[in-house]
PDB file with one MODEL, atoms N, CA, C and O in Angstrom:
MODEL        1
ATOM      1  N   MET A   1      36.798-148.618  -9.903  1.00  0.00           N
ATOM      2  CA  MET A   1      35.721-149.201  -9.155  1.00  0.00           C
ATOM      3  C   MET A   1      34.915-148.059  -8.550  1.00  0.00           C
ATOM      4  O   MET A   1      35.474-147.123  -7.977  1.00  0.00           O
ATOM      5  N   VAL A   2      33.617-148.148  -8.683  1.00  0.00           N
ATOM      6  CA  VAL A   2      32.738-147.106  -8.164  1.00  0.00           C
ATOM      7  C   VAL A   2      31.685-147.745  -7.273  1.00  0.00           C
ATOM      8  O   VAL A   2      31.084-148.766  -7.609  1.00  0.00           O
ATOM      9  N   MET A   3      31.485-147.113  -6.134  1.00  0.00           N
ATOM     10  CA  MET A   3      30.438-147.580  -5.226  1.00  0.00           C
ATOM     11  C   MET A   3      29.889-146.348  -4.524  1.00  0.00           C
ATOM     12  O   MET A   3      30.641-145.451  -4.144  1.00  0.00           O
ATOM     13  N   GLY A   4      28.596-146.313  -4.359  1.00  0.00           N
ATOM     14  CA  GLY A   4      27.979-145.198  -3.654  1.00  0.00           C
ATOM     15  C   GLY A   4      28.381-145.174  -2.190  1.00  0.00           C
ATOM     16  O   GLY A   4      28.602-146.217  -1.575  1.00  0.00           O
ATOM     17  N   ALA A   5      28.473-143.967  -1.640  1.00  0.00           N
ATOM     18  CA  ALA A   5      28.862-143.809  -0.236  1.00  0.00           C
ATOM     19  C   ALA A   5      27.868-144.500   0.687  1.00  0.00           C
ATOM     20  O   ALA A   5      28.264-145.092   1.691  1.00  0.00           O
ATOM     21  N   LYS A   6      26.584-144.432   0.360  1.00  0.00           N
ATOM     22  CA  LYS A   6      25.564-145.058   1.190  1.00  0.00           C
ATOM     23  C   LYS A   6      25.757-146.577   1.221  1.00  0.00           C
ATOM     24  O   LYS A   6      25.654-147.200   2.278  1.00  0.00           O
ATOM     25  N   THR A   7      26.033-147.158   0.070  1.00  0.00           N
ATOM     26  CA  THR A   7      26.255-148.603  -0.001  1.00  0.00           C
ATOM     27  C   THR A   7      27.510-148.982   0.786  1.00  0.00           C
ATOM     28  O   THR A   7      27.508-149.949   1.547  1.00  0.00           O
ATOM     29  N   MET A   8      28.580-148.208   0.593  1.00  0.00           N
ATOM     30  CA  MET A   8      29.841-148.493   1.284  1.00  0.00           C
ATOM     31  C   MET A   8      29.659-148.419   2.794  1.00  0.00           C
ATOM     32  O   MET A   8      30.143-149.282   3.526  1.00  0.00           O
ATOM     33  N   LYS A   9      28.967-147.393   3.253  1.00  0.00           N
ATOM     34  CA  LYS A   9      28.734-147.240   4.689  1.00  0.00           C
ATOM     35  C   LYS A   9      27.866-148.362   5.251  1.00  0.00           C
ATOM     36  O   LYS A   9      27.953-148.683   6.436  1.00  0.00           O
ATOM     37  N   GLY A  10      27.030-148.957   4.403  1.00  0.00           N
ATOM     38  CA  GLY A  10      26.159-150.033   4.833  1.00  0.00           C
ATOM     39  C   GLY A  10      26.854-151.371   4.997  1.00  0.00           C
ATOM     40  O   GLY A  10      26.284-152.303   5.565  1.00  0.00           O
ATOM     41  N   LEU A  11      28.068-151.474   4.510  1.00  0.00           N
ATOM     42  CA  LEU A  11      28.817-152.730   4.633  1.00  0.00           C
ATOM     43  C   LEU A  11      29.411-152.862   6.028  1.00  0.00           C
ATOM     44  O   LEU A  11      29.735-151.867   6.677  1.00  0.00           O
ATOM     45  N   ASP A  12      29.546-154.077   6.468  1.00  0.00           N
ATOM     46  CA  ASP A  12      30.222-154.285   7.748  1.00  0.00           C
ATOM     47  C   ASP A  12      31.720-153.992   7.540  1.00  0.00           C
ATOM     48  O   ASP A  12      32.209-154.070   6.414  1.00  0.00           O
ATOM     49  N   PRO A  13      32.443-153.659   8.607  1.00  0.00           N
ATOM     50  CA  PRO A  13      33.845-153.264   8.464  1.00  0.00           C
ATOM     51  C   PRO A  13      34.719-154.274   7.718  1.00  0.00           C
ATOM     52  O   PRO A  13      35.574-153.883   6.923  1.00  0.00           O
ATOM     53  N   GLU A  14      34.510-155.558   7.967  1.00  0.00           N
ATOM     54  CA  GLU A  14      35.329-156.575   7.301  1.00  0.00           C
ATOM     55  C   GLU A  14      35.078-156.567   5.786  1.00  0.00           C
ATOM     56  O   GLU A  14      36.021-156.626   4.997  1.00  0.00           O
ATOM     57  N   THR A  15      33.825-156.496   5.395  1.00  0.00           N
ATOM     58  CA  THR A  15      33.487-156.476   3.972  1.00  0.00           C
ATOM     59  C   THR A  15      33.991-155.184   3.329  1.00  0.00           C
ATOM     60  O   THR A  15      34.508-155.206   2.212  1.00  0.00           O
ATOM     61  N   ARG A  16      33.843-154.067   4.029  1.00  0.00           N
ATOM     62  CA  ARG A  16      34.327-152.778   3.525  1.00  0.00           C
ATOM     63  C   ARG A  16      35.835-152.844   3.276  1.00  0.00           C
ATOM     64  O   ARG A  16      36.317-152.358   2.253  1.00  0.00           O
ATOM     65  N   ASP A  17      36.574-153.439   4.202  1.00  0.00           N
ATOM     66  CA  ASP A  17      38.023-153.587   4.031  1.00  0.00           C
ATOM     67  C   ASP A  17      38.350-154.459   2.827  1.00  0.00           C
ATOM     68  O   ASP A  17      39.282-154.165   2.078  1.00  0.00           O
ATOM     69  N   MET A  18      37.581-155.537   2.637  1.00  0.00           N
ATOM     70  CA  MET A  18      37.817-156.414   1.483  1.00  0.00           C
ATOM     71  C   MET A  18      37.553-155.670   0.174  1.00  0.00           C
ATOM     72  O   MET A  18      38.300-155.828  -0.792  1.00  0.00           O
ATOM     73  N   VAL A  19      36.497-154.864   0.139  1.00  0.00           N
ATOM     74  CA  VAL A  19      36.171-154.102  -1.076  1.00  0.00           C
ATOM     75  C   VAL A  19      37.285-153.097  -1.382  1.00  0.00           C
ATOM     76  O   VAL A  19      37.701-152.952  -2.532  1.00  0.00           O
ATOM     77  N   VAL A  20      37.757-152.416  -0.359  1.00  0.00           N
ATOM     78  CA  VAL A  20      38.837-151.446  -0.555  1.00  0.00           C
ATOM     79  C   VAL A  20      40.099-152.144  -1.048  1.00  0.00           C
ATOM     80  O   VAL A  20      40.734-151.679  -1.994  1.00  0.00           O
ATOM     81  N   ARG A  21      40.465-153.250  -0.418  1.00  0.00           N
ATOM     82  CA  ARG A  21      41.655-153.996  -0.855  1.00  0.00           C
ATOM     83  C   ARG A  21      41.503-154.501  -2.283  1.00  0.00           C
ATOM     84  O   ARG A  21      42.445-154.428  -3.071  1.00  0.00           O
ATOM     85  N   ALA A  22      40.330-155.008  -2.618  1.00  0.00           N
ATOM     86  CA  ALA A  22      40.090-155.488  -3.987  1.00  0.00           C
ATOM     87  C   ALA A  22      40.218-154.350  -4.988  1.00  0.00           C
ATOM     88  O   ALA A  22      40.763-154.537  -6.076  1.00  0.00           O
ATOM     89  N   GLY A  23      39.723-153.180  -4.629  1.00  0.00           N
ATOM     90  CA  GLY A  23      39.847-152.025  -5.511  1.00  0.00           C
ATOM     91  C   GLY A  23      41.294-151.620  -5.725  1.00  0.00           C
ATOM     92  O   GLY A  23      41.697-151.305  -6.845  1.00  0.00           O
ATOM     93  N   ILE A  24      42.072-151.628  -4.661  1.00  0.00           N
ATOM     94  CA  ILE A  24      43.498-151.288  -4.760  1.00  0.00           C
ATOM     95  C   ILE A  24      44.232-152.315  -5.613  1.00  0.00           C
ATOM     96  O   ILE A  24      45.042-151.951  -6.466  1.00  0.00           O
ATOM     97  N   GLU A  25      43.955-153.589  -5.387  1.00  0.00           N
ATOM     98  CA  GLU A  25      44.605-154.640  -6.167  1.00  0.00           C
ATOM     99  C   GLU A  25      44.231-154.546  -7.647  1.00  0.00           C
ATOM    100  O   GLU A  25      45.082-154.733  -8.517  1.00  0.00           O
ATOM    101  N   ALA A  26      42.975-154.259  -7.929  1.00  0.00           N
ATOM    102  CA  ALA A  26      42.540-154.123  -9.320  1.00  0.00           C
ATOM    103  C   ALA A  26      43.242-152.945  -9.986  1.00  0.00           C
ATOM    104  O   ALA A  26      43.651-153.032 -11.144  1.00  0.00           O
ATOM    105  N   GLN A  27      43.378-151.854  -9.256  1.00  0.00           N
ATOM    106  CA  GLN A  27      44.071-150.678  -9.794  1.00  0.00           C
ATOM    107  C   GLN A  27      45.543-150.999 -10.068  1.00  0.00           C
ATOM    108  O   GLN A  27      46.076-150.635 -11.117  1.00  0.00           O
ATOM    109  N   GLN A  28      46.184-151.668  -9.144  1.00  0.00           N
ATOM    110  CA  GLN A  28      47.596-152.026  -9.329  1.00  0.00           C
ATOM    111  C   GLN A  28      47.766-152.955 -10.527  1.00  0.00           C
ATOM    112  O   GLN A  28      48.696-152.783 -11.315  1.00  0.00           O
ATOM    113  N   TYR A  29      46.879-153.935 -10.671  1.00  0.00           N
ATOM    114  CA  TYR A  29      46.950-154.849 -11.807  1.00  0.00           C
ATOM    115  C   TYR A  29      46.779-154.088 -13.112  1.00  0.00           C
ATOM    116  O   TYR A  29      47.512-154.317 -14.074  1.00  0.00           O
ATOM    117  N   CYS A  30      45.822-153.195 -13.142  1.00  0.00           N
ATOM    118  CA  CYS A  30      45.559-152.415 -14.349  1.00  0.00           C
ATOM    119  C   CYS A  30      46.781-151.573 -14.724  1.00  0.00           C
ATOM    120  O   CYS A  30      47.165-151.530 -15.893  1.00  0.00           O
ATOM    121  N   LEU A  31      47.391-150.907 -13.746  1.00  0.00           N
ATOM    122  CA  LEU A  31      48.578-150.098 -14.023  1.00  0.00           C
ATOM    123  C   LEU A  31      49.738-150.961 -14.512  1.00  0.00           C
ATOM    124  O   LEU A  31      50.439-150.580 -15.449  1.00  0.00           O
ATOM    125  N   LEU A  32      49.943-152.106 -13.892  1.00  0.00           N
ATOM    126  CA  LEU A  32      51.009-153.005 -14.303  1.00  0.00           C
ATOM    127  C   LEU A  32      50.773-153.484 -15.732  1.00  0.00           C
ATOM    128  O   LEU A  32      51.698-153.502 -16.544  1.00  0.00           O
ATOM    129  N   PHE A  33      49.545-153.868 -16.037  1.00  0.00           N
ATOM    130  CA  PHE A  33      49.198-154.321 -17.381  1.00  0.00           C
ATOM    131  C   PHE A  33      49.487-153.225 -18.401  1.00  0.00           C
ATOM    132  O   PHE A  33      50.051-153.491 -19.462  1.00  0.00           O
ATOM    133  N   GLN A  34      49.100-151.995 -18.078  1.00  0.00           N
ATOM    134  CA  GLN A  34      49.333-150.880 -18.999  1.00  0.00           C
ATOM    135  C   GLN A  34      50.818-150.677 -19.256  1.00  0.00           C
ATOM    136  O   GLN A  34      51.232-150.483 -20.399  1.00  0.00           O
ATOM    137  N   VAL A  35      51.613-150.720 -18.211  1.00  0.00           N
ATOM    138  CA  VAL A  35      53.055-150.528 -18.363  1.00  0.00           C
ATOM    139  C   VAL A  35      53.652-151.648 -19.212  1.00  0.00           C
ATOM    140  O   VAL A  35      54.446-151.395 -20.118  1.00  0.00           O
ATOM    141  N   LEU A  36      53.266-152.882 -18.913  1.00  0.00           N
ATOM    142  CA  LEU A  36      53.839-154.021 -19.632  1.00  0.00           C
ATOM    143  C   LEU A  36      53.380-154.089 -21.083  1.00  0.00           C
ATOM    144  O   LEU A  36      54.142-154.524 -21.948  1.00  0.00           O
ATOM    145  N   GLU A  37      52.168-153.674 -21.362  1.00  0.00           N
ATOM    146  CA  GLU A  37      51.621-153.810 -22.709  1.00  0.00           C
ATOM    147  C   GLU A  37      51.736-152.549 -23.560  1.00  0.00           C
ATOM    148  O   GLU A  37      51.454-152.598 -24.758  1.00  0.00           O
ATOM    149  N   ALA A  38      52.139-151.430 -22.982  1.00  0.00           N
ATOM    150  CA  ALA A  38      52.191-150.175 -23.730  1.00  0.00           C
ATOM    151  C   ALA A  38      53.105-150.269 -24.951  1.00  0.00           C
ATOM    152  O   ALA A  38      52.733-149.823 -26.037  1.00  0.00           O
ATOM    153  N   GLU A  39      54.265-150.829 -24.787  1.00  0.00           N
ATOM    154  CA  GLU A  39      55.208-150.919 -25.904  1.00  0.00           C
ATOM    155  C   GLU A  39      54.678-151.856 -26.986  1.00  0.00           C
ATOM    156  O   GLU A  39      54.824-151.567 -28.173  1.00  0.00           O
ATOM    157  N   ASN A  40      54.070-152.969 -26.596  1.00  0.00           N
ATOM    158  CA  ASN A  40      53.469-153.875 -27.578  1.00  0.00           C
ATOM    159  C   ASN A  40      52.358-153.179 -28.359  1.00  0.00           C
ATOM    160  O   ASN A  40      52.248-153.339 -29.575  1.00  0.00           O
ATOM    161  N   ALA A  41      51.546-152.414 -27.658  1.00  0.00           N
ATOM    162  CA  ALA A  41      50.452-151.700 -28.314  1.00  0.00           C
ATOM    163  C   ALA A  41      51.001-150.665 -29.291  1.00  0.00           C
ATOM    164  O   ALA A  41      50.505-150.533 -30.410  1.00  0.00           O
ATOM    165  N   LYS A  42      52.021-149.936 -28.864  1.00  0.00           N
ATOM    166  CA  LYS A  42      52.633-148.925 -29.732  1.00  0.00           C
ATOM    167  C   LYS A  42      53.209-149.578 -30.988  1.00  0.00           C
ATOM    168  O   LYS A  42      52.996-149.090 -32.098  1.00  0.00           O
ATOM    169  N   LYS A  43      53.931-150.673 -30.811  1.00  0.00           N
ATOM    170  CA  LYS A  43      54.512-151.373 -31.956  1.00  0.00           C
ATOM    171  C   LYS A  43      53.422-151.876 -32.893  1.00  0.00           C
ATOM    172  O   LYS A  43      53.547-151.756 -34.112  1.00  0.00           O
ATOM    173  N   GLY A  44      52.360-152.434 -32.337  1.00  0.00           N
ATOM    174  CA  GLY A  44      51.258-152.920 -33.148  1.00  0.00           C
ATOM    175  C   GLY A  44      50.608-151.811 -33.966  1.00  0.00           C
ATOM    176  O   GLY A  44      50.256-152.005 -35.129  1.00  0.00           O
ATOM    177  N   MET A  45      50.454-150.648 -33.345  1.00  0.00           N
ATOM    178  CA  MET A  45      49.873-149.516 -34.076  1.00  0.00           C
ATOM    179  C   MET A  45      50.797-149.053 -35.191  1.00  0.00           C
ATOM    180  O   MET A  45      50.349-148.773 -36.303  1.00  0.00           O
ATOM    181  N   GLN A  46      52.093-148.973 -34.888  1.00  0.00           N
ATOM    182  CA  GLN A  46      53.053-148.563 -35.918  1.00  0.00           C
ATOM    183  C   GLN A  46      53.067-149.572 -37.068  1.00  0.00           C
ATOM    184  O   GLN A  46      53.111-149.185 -38.235  1.00  0.00           O
ATOM    185  N   ASP A  47      53.030-150.850 -36.740  1.00  0.00           N
ATOM    186  CA  ASP A  47      52.998-151.885 -37.779  1.00  0.00           C
ATOM    187  C   ASP A  47      51.746-151.764 -38.649  1.00  0.00           C
ATOM    188  O   ASP A  47      51.756-152.131 -39.824  1.00  0.00           O
ATOM    189  N   ALA A  48      50.670-151.246 -38.056  1.00  0.00           N
ATOM    190  CA  ALA A  48      49.411-151.079 -38.790  1.00  0.00           C
ATOM    191  C   ALA A  48      49.370-149.760 -39.564  1.00  0.00           C
ATOM    192  O   ALA A  48      48.390-149.462 -40.247  1.00  0.00           O
ATOM    193  N   GLY A  49      50.449-148.974 -39.449  1.00  0.00           N
ATOM    194  CA  GLY A  49      50.517-147.740 -40.229  1.00  0.00           C
ATOM    195  C   GLY A  49      50.217-146.459 -39.477  1.00  0.00           C
ATOM    196  O   GLY A  49      50.162-145.387 -40.080  1.00  0.00           O
ATOM    197  N   VAL A  50      50.021-146.552 -38.167  1.00  0.00           N
ATOM    198  CA  VAL A  50      49.756-145.351 -37.385  1.00  0.00           C
ATOM    199  C   VAL A  50      51.057-144.574 -37.212  1.00  0.00           C
ATOM    200  O   VAL A  50      52.087-145.134 -36.837  1.00  0.00           O
ATOM    201  N   GLU A  51      50.992-143.280 -37.491  1.00  0.00           N
ATOM    202  CA  GLU A  51      52.169-142.417 -37.330  1.00  0.00           C
ATOM    203  C   GLU A  51      52.161-141.871 -35.905  1.00  0.00           C
ATOM    204  O   GLU A  51      51.157-141.321 -35.452  1.00  0.00           O
ATOM    205  N   ILE A  52      53.267-142.020 -35.210  1.00  0.00           N
ATOM    206  CA  ILE A  52      53.404-141.567 -33.827  1.00  0.00           C
ATOM    207  C   ILE A  52      54.051-140.187 -33.833  1.00  0.00           C
ATOM    208  O   ILE A  52      55.118-139.993 -34.416  1.00  0.00           O
ATOM    209  N   SER A  53      53.393-139.230 -33.178  1.00  0.00           N
ATOM    210  CA  SER A  53      53.938-137.878 -33.055  1.00  0.00           C
ATOM    211  C   SER A  53      54.321-137.642 -31.599  1.00  0.00           C
ATOM    212  O   SER A  53      53.607-138.061 -30.687  1.00  0.00           O
ATOM    213  N   ILE A  54      55.430-136.982 -31.386  1.00  0.00           N
ATOM    214  CA  ILE A  54      55.890-136.665 -30.041  1.00  0.00           C
ATOM    215  C   ILE A  54      55.719-135.161 -29.827  1.00  0.00           C
ATOM    216  O   ILE A  54      56.270-134.353 -30.574  1.00  0.00           O
ATOM    217  N   LEU A  55      54.956-134.799 -28.809  1.00  0.00           N
ATOM    218  CA  LEU A  55      54.710-133.404 -28.489  1.00  0.00           C
ATOM    219  C   LEU A  55      55.935-132.848 -27.771  1.00  0.00           C
ATOM    220  O   LEU A  55      56.313-133.328 -26.702  1.00  0.00           O
ATOM    221  N   LYS A  56      56.551-131.831 -28.371  1.00  0.00           N
ATOM    222  CA  LYS A  56      57.787-131.283 -27.804  1.00  0.00           C
ATOM    223  C   LYS A  56      57.535-130.128 -26.842  1.00  0.00           C
ATOM    224  O   LYS A  56      58.351-129.879 -25.954  1.00  0.00           O
ATOM    225  N   ASP A  57      56.438-129.430 -27.001  1.00  0.00           N
ATOM    226  CA  ASP A  57      56.149-128.272 -26.153  1.00  0.00           C
ATOM    227  C   ASP A  57      54.861-128.508 -25.352  1.00  0.00           C
ATOM    228  O   ASP A  57      53.917-127.720 -25.409  1.00  0.00           O
ATOM    229  N   GLU A  58      54.856-129.605 -24.614  1.00  0.00           N
ATOM    230  CA  GLU A  58      53.669-130.045 -23.889  1.00  0.00           C
ATOM    231  C   GLU A  58      53.162-128.996 -22.902  1.00  0.00           C
ATOM    232  O   GLU A  58      51.953-128.784 -22.803  1.00  0.00           O
ATOM    233  N   ASP A  59      54.055-128.342 -22.178  1.00  0.00           N
ATOM    234  CA  ASP A  59      53.625-127.346 -21.198  1.00  0.00           C
ATOM    235  C   ASP A  59      52.848-126.209 -21.854  1.00  0.00           C
ATOM    236  O   ASP A  59      51.868-125.717 -21.296  1.00  0.00           O
ATOM    237  N   LYS A  60      53.286-125.797 -23.029  1.00  0.00           N
ATOM    238  CA  LYS A  60      52.593-124.735 -23.770  1.00  0.00           C
ATOM    239  C   LYS A  60      51.172-125.187 -24.113  1.00  0.00           C
ATOM    240  O   LYS A  60      50.222-124.426 -23.933  1.00  0.00           O
ATOM    241  N   TRP A  61      51.022-126.418 -24.606  1.00  0.00           N
ATOM    242  CA  TRP A  61      49.720-126.938 -24.995  1.00  0.00           C
ATOM    243  C   TRP A  61      48.808-127.137 -23.786  1.00  0.00           C
ATOM    244  O   TRP A  61      47.596-126.946 -23.888  1.00  0.00           O
ATOM    245  N   LYS A  62      49.375-127.514 -22.658  1.00  0.00           N
ATOM    246  CA  LYS A  62      48.576-127.657 -21.446  1.00  0.00           C
ATOM    247  C   LYS A  62      47.961-126.317 -21.056  1.00  0.00           C
ATOM    248  O   LYS A  62      46.789-126.253 -20.686  1.00  0.00           O
ATOM    249  N   GLU A  63      48.737-125.263 -21.137  1.00  0.00           N
ATOM    250  CA  GLU A  63      48.230-123.931 -20.796  1.00  0.00           C
ATOM    251  C   GLU A  63      47.139-123.497 -21.765  1.00  0.00           C
ATOM    252  O   GLU A  63      46.135-122.917 -21.352  1.00  0.00           O
ATOM    253  N   ILE A  64      47.330-123.773 -23.049  1.00  0.00           N
ATOM    254  CA  ILE A  64      46.315-123.427 -24.048  1.00  0.00           C
ATOM    255  C   ILE A  64      45.003-124.159 -23.744  1.00  0.00           C
ATOM    256  O   ILE A  64      43.925-123.566 -23.804  1.00  0.00           O
ATOM    257  N   VAL A  65      45.106-125.447 -23.419  1.00  0.00           N
ATOM    258  CA  VAL A  65      43.912-126.238 -23.108  1.00  0.00           C
ATOM    259  C   VAL A  65      43.208-125.680 -21.880  1.00  0.00           C
ATOM    260  O   VAL A  65      41.983-125.550 -21.867  1.00  0.00           O
ATOM    261  N   LYS A  66      43.982-125.347 -20.842  1.00  0.00           N
ATOM    262  CA  LYS A  66      43.382-124.803 -19.623  1.00  0.00           C
ATOM    263  C   LYS A  66      42.656-123.492 -19.895  1.00  0.00           C
ATOM    264  O   LYS A  66      41.605-123.233 -19.310  1.00  0.00           O
ATOM    265  N   GLU A  67      43.207-122.666 -20.776  1.00  0.00           N
ATOM    266  CA  GLU A  67      42.625-121.354 -21.059  1.00  0.00           C
ATOM    267  C   GLU A  67      41.477-121.417 -22.070  1.00  0.00           C
ATOM    268  O   GLU A  67      40.502-120.678 -21.939  1.00  0.00           O
ATOM    269  N   LYS A  68      41.581-122.286 -23.069  1.00  0.00           N
ATOM    270  CA  LYS A  68      40.626-122.268 -24.190  1.00  0.00           C
ATOM    271  C   LYS A  68      39.602-123.398 -24.151  1.00  0.00           C
ATOM    272  O   LYS A  68      38.451-123.188 -24.534  1.00  0.00           O
ATOM    273  N   VAL A  69      39.992-124.595 -23.696  1.00  0.00           N
ATOM    274  CA  VAL A  69      39.110-125.755 -23.780  1.00  0.00           C
ATOM    275  C   VAL A  69      38.363-125.987 -22.462  1.00  0.00           C
ATOM    276  O   VAL A  69      37.141-126.137 -22.458  1.00  0.00           O
ATOM    277  N   TRP A  70      39.088-126.015 -21.363  1.00  0.00           N
ATOM    278  CA  TRP A  70      38.454-126.312 -20.077  1.00  0.00           C
ATOM    279  C   TRP A  70      37.231-125.437 -19.800  1.00  0.00           C
ATOM    280  O   TRP A  70      36.209-125.960 -19.355  1.00  0.00           O
ATOM    281  N   PRO A  71      37.294-124.117 -20.045  1.00  0.00           N
ATOM    282  CA  PRO A  71      36.114-123.285 -19.746  1.00  0.00           C
ATOM    283  C   PRO A  71      34.841-123.756 -20.456  1.00  0.00           C
ATOM    284  O   PRO A  71      33.741-123.525 -19.953  1.00  0.00           O
ATOM    285  N   GLU A  72      34.966-124.399 -21.591  1.00  0.00           N
ATOM    286  CA  GLU A  72      33.795-124.888 -22.311  1.00  0.00           C
ATOM    287  C   GLU A  72      33.107-126.034 -21.562  1.00  0.00           C
ATOM    288  O   GLU A  72      31.949-126.342 -21.843  1.00  0.00           O
ATOM    289  N   TYR A  73      33.789-126.656 -20.632  1.00  0.00           N
ATOM    290  CA  TYR A  73      33.250-127.814 -19.910  1.00  0.00           C
ATOM    291  C   TYR A  73      32.947-127.526 -18.438  1.00  0.00           C
ATOM    292  O   TYR A  73      32.497-128.419 -17.719  1.00  0.00           O
ATOM    293  N   TYR A  74      33.182-126.312 -17.986  1.00  0.00           N
ATOM    294  CA  TYR A  74      32.936-125.996 -16.584  1.00  0.00           C
ATOM    295  C   TYR A  74      31.505-126.325 -16.162  1.00  0.00           C
ATOM    296  O   TYR A  74      31.291-126.950 -15.123  1.00  0.00           O
ATOM    297  N   ASP A  75      30.526-125.908 -16.965  1.00  0.00           N
ATOM    298  CA  ASP A  75      29.133-126.180 -16.604  1.00  0.00           C
ATOM    299  C   ASP A  75      28.840-127.674 -16.581  1.00  0.00           C
ATOM    300  O   ASP A  75      28.084-128.150 -15.735  1.00  0.00           O
ATOM    301  N   PHE A  76      29.428-128.399 -17.495  1.00  0.00           N
ATOM    302  CA  PHE A  76      29.188-129.845 -17.605  1.00  0.00           C
ATOM    303  C   PHE A  76      29.657-130.595 -16.359  1.00  0.00           C
ATOM    304  O   PHE A  76      29.014-131.556 -15.936  1.00  0.00           O
ATOM    305  N   VAL A  77      30.780-130.159 -15.767  1.00  0.00           N
ATOM    306  CA  VAL A  77      31.341-130.867 -14.606  1.00  0.00           C
ATOM    307  C   VAL A  77      30.917-130.268 -13.265  1.00  0.00           C
ATOM    308  O   VAL A  77      31.300-130.767 -12.207  1.00  0.00           O
ATOM    309  N   GLY A  78      30.122-129.192 -13.318  1.00  0.00           N
ATOM    310  CA  GLY A  78      29.647-128.607 -12.068  1.00  0.00           C
ATOM    311  C   GLY A  78      30.320-127.314 -11.682  1.00  0.00           C
ATOM    312  O   GLY A  78      30.131-126.833 -10.565  1.00  0.00           O
ATOM    313  N   GLY A  79      31.096-126.742 -12.572  1.00  0.00           N
ATOM    314  CA  GLY A  79      31.712-125.443 -12.312  1.00  0.00           C
ATOM    315  C   GLY A  79      33.226-125.501 -12.238  1.00  0.00           C
ATOM    316  O   GLY A  79      33.825-126.560 -12.048  1.00  0.00           O
ATOM    317  N   LYS A  80      33.828-124.327 -12.395  1.00  0.00           N
ATOM    318  CA  LYS A  80      35.290-124.191 -12.368  1.00  0.00           C
ATOM    319  C   LYS A  80      35.857-124.637 -11.018  1.00  0.00           C
ATOM    320  O   LYS A  80      36.965-125.166 -10.941  1.00  0.00           O
ATOM    321  N   GLU A  81      35.083-124.415  -9.967  1.00  0.00           N
ATOM    322  CA  GLU A  81      35.555-124.780  -8.628  1.00  0.00           C
ATOM    323  C   GLU A  81      35.838-126.276  -8.523  1.00  0.00           C
ATOM    324  O   GLU A  81      36.755-126.688  -7.811  1.00  0.00           O
ATOM    325  N   ILE A  82      35.053-127.091  -9.231  1.00  0.00           N
ATOM    326  CA  ILE A  82      35.264-128.541  -9.214  1.00  0.00           C
ATOM    327  C   ILE A  82      36.630-128.872  -9.821  1.00  0.00           C
ATOM    328  O   ILE A  82      37.384-129.681  -9.281  1.00  0.00           O
ATOM    329  N   ILE A  83      36.930-128.234 -10.945  1.00  0.00           N
ATOM    330  CA  ILE A  83      38.232-128.457 -11.605  1.00  0.00           C
ATOM    331  C   ILE A  83      39.358-127.987 -10.699  1.00  0.00           C
ATOM    332  O   ILE A  83      40.361-128.682 -10.536  1.00  0.00           O
ATOM    333  N   ASP A  84      39.193-126.799 -10.105  1.00  0.00           N
ATOM    334  CA  ASP A  84      40.236-126.273  -9.214  1.00  0.00           C
ATOM    335  C   ASP A  84      40.481-127.208  -8.034  1.00  0.00           C
ATOM    336  O   ASP A  84      41.628-127.442  -7.652  1.00  0.00           O
ATOM    337  N   THR A  85      39.414-127.739  -7.461  1.00  0.00           N
ATOM    338  CA  THR A  85      39.538-128.667  -6.329  1.00  0.00           C
ATOM    339  C   THR A  85      40.236-129.946  -6.758  1.00  0.00           C
ATOM    340  O   THR A  85      41.109-130.448  -6.050  1.00  0.00           O
ATOM    341  N   MET A  86      39.853-130.479  -7.921  1.00  0.00           N
ATOM    342  CA  MET A  86      40.481-131.696  -8.438  1.00  0.00           C
ATOM    343  C   MET A  86      41.996-131.470  -8.645  1.00  0.00           C
ATOM    344  O   MET A  86      42.816-132.298  -8.250  1.00  0.00           O
ATOM    345  N   MET A  87      42.340-130.345  -9.265  1.00  0.00           N
ATOM    346  CA  MET A  87      43.749-130.054  -9.526  1.00  0.00           C
ATOM    347  C   MET A  87      44.515-129.892  -8.212  1.00  0.00           C
ATOM    348  O   MET A  87      45.667-130.316  -8.109  1.00  0.00           O
ATOM    349  N   LEU A  88      43.889-129.289  -7.224  1.00  0.00           N
ATOM    350  CA  LEU A  88      44.525-129.132  -5.915  1.00  0.00           C
ATOM    351  C   LEU A  88      44.812-130.498  -5.302  1.00  0.00           C
ATOM    352  O   LEU A  88      45.904-130.725  -4.781  1.00  0.00           O
ATOM    353  N   HIS A  89      43.837-131.415  -5.359  1.00  0.00           N
ATOM    354  CA  HIS A  89      44.027-132.751  -4.802  1.00  0.00           C
ATOM    355  C   HIS A  89      45.056-133.563  -5.584  1.00  0.00           C
ATOM    356  O   HIS A  89      45.706-134.448  -5.026  1.00  0.00           O
ATOM    357  N   LEU A  90      45.203-133.268  -6.856  1.00  0.00           N
ATOM    358  CA  LEU A  90      46.201-133.957  -7.672  1.00  0.00           C
ATOM    359  C   LEU A  90      47.587-133.333  -7.515  1.00  0.00           C
ATOM    360  O   LEU A  90      48.562-133.829  -8.078  1.00  0.00           O
ATOM    361  N   GLY A  91      47.672-132.247  -6.750  1.00  0.00           N
ATOM    362  CA  GLY A  91      48.948-131.571  -6.548  1.00  0.00           C
ATOM    363  C   GLY A  91      49.393-130.780  -7.768  1.00  0.00           C
ATOM    364  O   GLY A  91      50.590-130.573  -7.971  1.00  0.00           O
ATOM    365  N   LYS A  92      48.446-130.339  -8.576  1.00  0.00           N
ATOM    366  CA  LYS A  92      48.760-129.623  -9.807  1.00  0.00           C
ATOM    367  C   LYS A  92      48.533-128.130  -9.681  1.00  0.00           C
ATOM    368  O   LYS A  92      48.698-127.395 -10.655  1.00  0.00           O
ATOM    369  N   LYS A  93      48.154-127.667  -8.493  1.00  0.00           N
ATOM    370  CA  LYS A  93      47.864-126.252  -8.328  1.00  0.00           C
ATOM    371  C   LYS A  93      48.364-125.761  -7.008  1.00  0.00           C
ATOM    372  O   LYS A  93      48.209-124.582  -6.689  1.00  0.00           O
TER     373      LYS A  93
ENDMDL
END
């Protein structure tokens, strides 16, 4: 759910609380749906002929992506500092 800060600030406190609660509930529903349906989706893809690969050295690939791919998108997202800040807030740095 996305809402501009100006719009959010313009809401009365009761409406703002309802919007926040609705956003949290929608997020929880979406996560629950994903967890419950993930196995069905995987089975359906396999039945359709999709080959599932399991990445065994994920940490190695994450480092490669951070070093080789992310720099190509720094300008697009507003700079490396934006990525660093995001990773800090996600507890990844």
